[in-house]
C-alpha positions in Angstrom: -0.9 53.8 -96.6 2.2 52.7 -98.5 2.3 56.0 -100.2 2.4 57.7 -96.8 5.2 55.4 -95.6 7.3 55.9 -98.7 6.8 59.6 -98.4 8.0 59.5 -94.8 11.1 57.5 -95.8 12.1 59.7 -98.6 11.9 62.8 -96.4 14.4 61.5 -93.9 18.0 62.5 -94.4 20.5 59.7 -95.0 22.1 58.3 -91.9 25.9 58.3 -91.3 27.3 57.0 -88.0 30.5 59.1 -88.5 28.6 62.4 -88.6 27.2 65.2 -86.5 25.1 66.7 -89.3 23.4 69.6 -87.7 22.3 71.4 -84.5 22.2 69.0 -81.5 23.5 66.1 -83.8 21.5 63.2 -85.1 21.2 61.1 -82.0 24.1 59.9 -79.8 23.5 56.2 -79.8 26.2 55.6 -82.5 28.9 57.2 -80.3 30.8 54.7 -78.1 30.7 56.3 -74.6 34.1 55.0 -73.7 35.6 56.7 -76.8 35.1 60.1 -75.3 37.4 61.0 -72.3 35.8 61.3 -68.9 38.5 63.6 -67.7 41.0 65.7 -69.7 43.9 68.0 -69.2 44.7 70.3 -72.0 48.3 69.1 -72.3 47.3 65.5 -72.7 43.8 65.3 -74.2 43.5 68.4 -76.5 44.7 66.9 -79.7 44.7 70.2 -81.5 43.4 73.8 -81.4 42.5 75.7 -84.6 42.1 79.5 -84.6 39.1 80.6 -86.7 38.8 83.6 -89.0 36.3 86.1 -87.7 33.8 85.1 -85.0 31.0 82.6 -84.7 28.4 81.3 -82.3 27.2 78.2 -84.2 28.1 74.6 -83.4 30.5 72.7 -85.5 29.2 69.9 -87.7 31.0 66.7 -88.8 30.9 64.5 -91.8 33.4 61.6 -92.0 36.9 63.0 -91.6 36.2 66.7 -91.4 34.4 69.4 -89.5 32.7 72.5 -90.8 32.5 75.8 -88.9 30.7 79.1 -89.8 31.9 82.6 -88.8 31.4 86.2 -89.9 33.9 89.0 -90.1 34.0 92.7 -90.7 32.5 95.8 -89.0 29.1 95.2 -90.8 29.3 91.4 -90.8 30.6 91.9 -94.3 32.1 88.4 -94.9 30.2 85.1 -94.4 32.9 82.4 -93.9 32.7 78.6 -94.0 35.8 76.7 -93.0 36.6 72.9 -93.5 38.9 71.4 -90.9 40.6 68.0 -90.9 39.6 66.0 -87.8 42.9 64.2 -87.6 45.1 67.2 -87.0 43.1 70.4 -87.2 44.4 71.5 -90.6 42.3 74.1 -92.5 41.5 72.2 -95.7 39.7 75.1 -97.3 37.9 78.3 -96.5 35.1 80.1 -98.5 34.0 83.7 -98.0 30.8 85.2 -99.3 29.7 88.9 -99.2 26.6 89.4 -97.1 23.5 90.6 -98.9 22.3 92.5 -95.8 25.0 94.3 -93.9 24.3 94.9 -90.2 26.6 96.2 -87.5 28.8 93.6 -85.9 28.8 93.9 -82.1 28.8 92.0 -78.8 25.0 92.1 -78.3 23.9 90.7 -81.7 24.1 87.2 -83.2 27.3 86.5 -85.1 27.1 83.4 -87.3 24.7 81.9 -84.8 22.8 79.4 -87.0 24.5 76.0 -87.1 25.0 74.5 -90.6 23.7 71.2 -91.8 25.8 68.7 -93.8 25.1 65.6 -95.9 27.0 63.3 -98.2 27.1 65.9 -100.9 27.4 69.4 -99.4 27.4 71.6 -96.3 24.6 74.2 -96.1 24.9 77.4 -94.1 22.3 80.0 -93.1 23.6 83.4 -91.9 21.6 86.0 -90.0 21.8 88.5 -92.9 19.5 86.1 -94.8 22.0 84.3 -97.0 21.9 80.5 -97.5 24.9 79.0 -99.1 25.7 75.4 -100.4 29.3 74.2 -100.7 30.6 70.8 -101.7 33.0 68.8 -99.5 35.8 69.9 -101.9 35.0 73.6 -101.2 33.2 74.4 -104.4 30.3 76.9 -104.2 27.1 75.4 -105.6 24.5 78.1 -104.9 23.7 81.2 -102.7 20.2 82.6 -102.0 19.3 85.7 -100.1 16.0 85.5 -98.1 16.4 89.1 -97.0 16.4 90.3 -100.6 13.3 88.3 -101.4 11.3 89.0 -98.3 12.9 91.9 -96.5 15.6 92.5 -94.0 15.3 90.8 -90.6 14.2 92.8 -87.5 14.8 90.8 -84.4 16.6 93.0 -81.9 19.6 90.6 -81.3 19.7 89.1 -84.8 18.7 85.5 -85.8 19.9 82.2 -84.3 17.5 79.6 -85.8 19.5 76.7 -87.2 18.2 75.0 -90.4 17.1 71.4 -90.5 17.3 69.1 -93.5 15.6 66.2 -95.2 17.0 64.2 -98.0 16.3 66.8 -100.7 15.7 70.1 -98.9 16.9 72.6 -96.3 14.2 74.0 -94.1 14.8 77.5 -92.5 12.7 79.2 -89.8 12.6 83.0 -89.9 10.8 84.4 -86.9 11.2 88.2 -86.4 9.1 91.4 -85.9 8.7 91.7 -89.7 7.0 89.1 -91.9 7.8 85.7 -90.3 7.8 82.4 -92.2 9.2 78.9 -92.6 10.6 77.9 -95.9 12.1 74.9 -97.7 14.9 75.3 -100.3 16.0 72.6 -102.7 19.4 71.2 -101.9 20.1 70.9 -105.6 19.8 74.6 -106.6 18.5 76.6 -103.7 15.1 77.2 -105.3 12.1 77.7 -103.0 10.0 74.6 -102.7 7.4 76.1 -100.3 7.0 78.9 -97.9 4.4 79.2 -95.1 3.7 82.5 -93.4 3.8 82.8 -89.6 2.7 85.4 -87.1 5.4 88.0 -86.5 7.4 87.4 -83.3 10.8 87.9 -81.7 12.5 84.6 -81.3 15.8 82.7 -81.7 14.8 79.0 -81.4 15.7 76.4 -83.9 13.1 74.0 -85.5 13.7 70.2 -85.1 12.8 67.4 -87.4 10.9 64.5 -85.7 9.1 61.4 -86.8 5.6 61.2 -85.4 3.3 58.3 -86.1 5.6 57.2 -89.0 5.6 60.6 -90.6 8.3 63.4 -90.5 7.3 66.7 -89.0 9.2 70.0 -88.5 8.5 71.1 -84.9 8.8 74.8 -84.0 8.7 76.0 -80.4 8.8 79.8 -80.7 7.5 82.8 -78.8 4.0 81.8 -77.8 3.2 78.7 -79.8 4.4 75.2 -80.7 3.6 74.2 -84.3 4.0 71.1 -86.5 4.6 71.4 -90.2 4.9 68.9 -93.1 8.4 69.1 -94.5 7.0 68.0 -97.8 4.3 70.6 -98.4 4.8 73.2 -95.6 1.3 72.7 -94.4 0.7 73.5 -90.7 -0.5 70.2 -89.3 -1.3 71.5 -85.7 -0.6 74.3 -83.3 -0.6 74.7 -79.5 -0.8 78.2 -78.0 -0.6 79.9 -74.6 3.2 79.2 -74.2 5.4 81.9 -72.7 9.2 82.4 -72.9 10.0 79.8 -75.6 12.3 82.1 -77.5 15.7 80.4 -77.1 15.4 76.7 -76.4 14.7 74.1 -79.1 12.4 71.1 -78.6 14.1 67.7 -77.8 12.5 64.5 -79.1 11.8 61.6 -76.6 10.5 59.4 -79.4 6.9 58.2 -80.1 5.7 61.8 -80.7 6.8 63.1 -77.3 9.3 66.0 -76.9 10.5 68.5 -74.3 9.8 72.2 -74.4 11.9 74.8 -72.6 10.9 78.3 -71.8 12.5 81.2 -69.8 12.1 84.7 -68.6 14.1 87.7 -69.6 14.3 91.5 -69.1 12.9 92.1 -72.5 10.1 89.6 -72.3 8.9 89.4 -68.7 6.3 86.7 -69.0 7.2 84.9 -65.8 3.7 83.9 -64.9 3.2 82.0 -68.2 6.8 80.6 -68.1 6.0 78.6 -65.0 3.5 76.7 -67.0 5.6 76.5 -70.2 8.3 73.9 -69.3 6.8 70.5 -70.1 6.7 67.3 -72.2 4.3 67.3 -75.1 2.7 64.4 -76.8 1.4 64.7 -80.4 -0.8 61.9 -81.7 -3.1 61.3 -84.7 -6.7 60.2 -84.4 -8.9 59.8 -87.5 -6.4 61.8 -89.5 -6.3 64.7 -87.1 -3.1 65.7 -85.3 -3.6 66.5 -81.6 -1.0 68.0 -79.2 -1.3 67.8 -75.5 0.9 68.4 -72.5 2.0 65.1 -70.8 3.5 66.7 -67.7 4.8 70.1 -66.5 7.5 71.3 -64.2 7.1 74.6 -62.5 10.5 74.7 -60.9 12.9 73.8 -63.8 13.6 76.8 -66.0 16.5 76.7 -68.6 19.1 79.3 -69.5 20.6 79.1 -73.1 20.9 75.3 -73.2 17.9 73.4 -74.4 16.3 70.8 -72.1 17.6 67.3 -73.0 16.9 63.7 -72.2 19.3 60.8 -71.7 18.7 57.2 -70.4 15.2 57.9 -69.3 15.8 61.2 -67.5 15.3 64.8 -68.6 17.6 67.6 -67.6 17.2 71.4 -67.4 20.0 73.8 -66.4 19.2 77.4 -65.2 21.3 80.6 -65.3 22.8 79.8 -61.9 24.0 76.4 -63.0 21.3 74.4 -61.1 20.7 71.1 -62.8 17.2 69.7 -62.6 16.8 66.0 -63.2 13.3 64.7 -63.9 11.8 61.4 -64.8 11.2 61.7 -68.6 8.0 59.7 -68.5 6.3 61.3 -65.5 8.1 64.6 -64.8 8.8 63.7 -61.2 11.8 65.7 -60.0 14.7 63.6 -58.8 17.1 66.3 -57.8 18.1 70.0 -58.2 21.8 70.5 -57.6 24.2 73.2 -58.7 27.3 72.8 -60.9 30.1 75.3 -61.2 29.1 76.9 -64.5 25.9 77.2 -66.5 26.2 76.0 -70.1 25.1 77.7 -73.2 25.6 74.6 -75.3 23.1 71.8 -74.7 24.5 69.0 -72.6 25.7 65.7 -74.2 24.6 62.3 -72.9 26.8 59.3 -73.5 26.4 55.9 -71.7 26.2 56.6 -68.0 27.5 60.2 -68.2 26.1 63.6 -69.0 28.6 66.3 -70.1 27.6 69.9 -69.1 29.8 72.4 -71.1 30.1 75.4 -68.9 30.2 78.6 -70.9 33.6 79.6 -69.4 35.3 76.4 -70.3 34.7 74.1 -67.4 33.0 70.9 -68.4 31.2 69.1 -65.5 30.5 65.4 -66.0 27.6 63.9 -64.0 26.5 60.3 -63.6 23.3 59.8 -65.6 20.3 58.8 -63.5 18.2 59.9 -60.6 21.0 60.6 -58.1 23.3 63.5 -58.3 26.9 62.3 -58.6 29.8 64.4 -60.0 32.2 62.3 -61.9 34.7 64.9 -63.2 35.4 68.6 -63.8 37.5 69.6 -66.8 38.9 73.1 -67.5 39.7 73.6 -71.1 41.7 76.8 -70.9 43.4 78.9 -68.2 40.5 80.6 -66.2 42.8 83.5 -65.5 43.1 84.4 -69.2 43.0 88.1 -69.8 39.8 89.6 -71.3 39.7 91.2 -74.7 40.0 94.8 -73.5 39.4 96.2 -77.0 35.9 94.7 -76.9 35.2 96.5 -73.6 36.7 99.8 -74.6 34.6 100.1 -77.8 31.4 100.5 -75.7 30.6 103.9 -74.3 27.4 103.3 -72.4 28.2 102.0 -68.9 25.6 99.2 -69.0 26.8 98.0 -72.4 30.5 98.3 -71.2 29.6 96.1 -68.2 27.9 93.6 -70.5 30.8 93.5 -72.9 33.1 92.7 -69.9 31.0 89.6 -69.3 31.8 88.4 -72.8 35.4 89.5 -73.1 36.8 86.1 -72.4 36.4 82.9 -74.4 32.9 81.3 -74.1 31.8 77.8 -75.2 29.3 78.2 -78.0 28.7 74.7 -79.2 29.9 71.1 -79.4 29.9 68.1 -81.8 31.0 64.5 -81.2 31.6 61.3 -83.1 33.5 58.1 -82.0 36.7 59.2 -80.4 36.4 62.9 -81.0 34.8 65.7 -79.1 34.8 69.2 -80.7 34.3 72.3 -78.5 34.1 75.7 -80.1 34.4 79.2 -78.8 33.8 82.3 -80.9 37.4 82.3 -82.3 38.7 78.7 -81.8 37.9 75.1 -82.3 39.2 72.5 -79.8 39.5 68.8 -80.4 39.4 66.6 -77.2 40.3 62.9 -77.5 42.1 60.2 -75.7 45.9 60.1 -76.3 47.0 57.7 -79.0 
């Protein structure tokens, strides 16, 4: 028993209250709600704006006094770029560029530095959709670089890869789901060497795994294109699986604690599994009886379907947001729907819950703040940039197919890709810029 407990403890990454160490952060309880503005005007509350080299769709990560952002650049995603930025004034402290090991055309309709890095007390670790994983110290020194595509083949996933890695104290865990050989693997933080690799069925998916503690033991939970699976971060053993899920290709699972988590699934033109999707938005409970792990659905919602943002929970209520910007609020314990109300913009970034507020980061720069709880109440709307900004015409003109040209026009203005927050600081990133929102000094 004590061996199991010690194993679980050593697998957990070190906590740091002044950090946002990976995709979706590390829990928001350490952030004082009043330290983040309720309302903001760019002239008063945007402390700084830093332009980024290249383009990226990942979220920023934070460790102590600096943020780290990943981007790619070049017509074939030739350069993989990691930038360290000072939180106090937005200065670029250093920038590292690596050549990609698997060049692929850089365009509007493919992932572009989509996986969010992870960061700990020693280093920042970045995974790029060409298959490269890099480790860099806080001083900007390169430690190691590994190419998964050279080892196991180039990725075949239509729109690229977007799965962000997760971390334990001594390893980085990467999920590679695509139409080729799919797998999940753990790399040593010390030298990038493979610690284990577990094969998975081939599938097209862009979801990120999440690390959760269930019955005292850490598990890596993967919700991806048909199944939900739990793996041991220590050995890579698949502990359990749940099939018959449809549309879970974008949203990541969200832990409610005690082995319960939310699952989000959606329909799309490429994967029209609408019938299954109606049964695939739910809360799942994983428990252990006589040494056997058992997953079961606690409750389902047939009305709430997400867009890009993962379902999330705050203060006892779960939230889904669909493509039209309709927010569904449900009781997190029972699944009872409390309301379904529309906000001005649908978010791609997962909402942020702080105190009695939920921040919904509309993809076109309008953040809507709702009162947390079972009653719909709008507290604020905050526009980060001029909504009349001119589109990037060059992005539109490079497309020749009418459908692709129309699609490019939809993405020719800045779009909110991801956020990160610590006490007193909220970072919001677009493909080419990083904004810092905070209360005036």
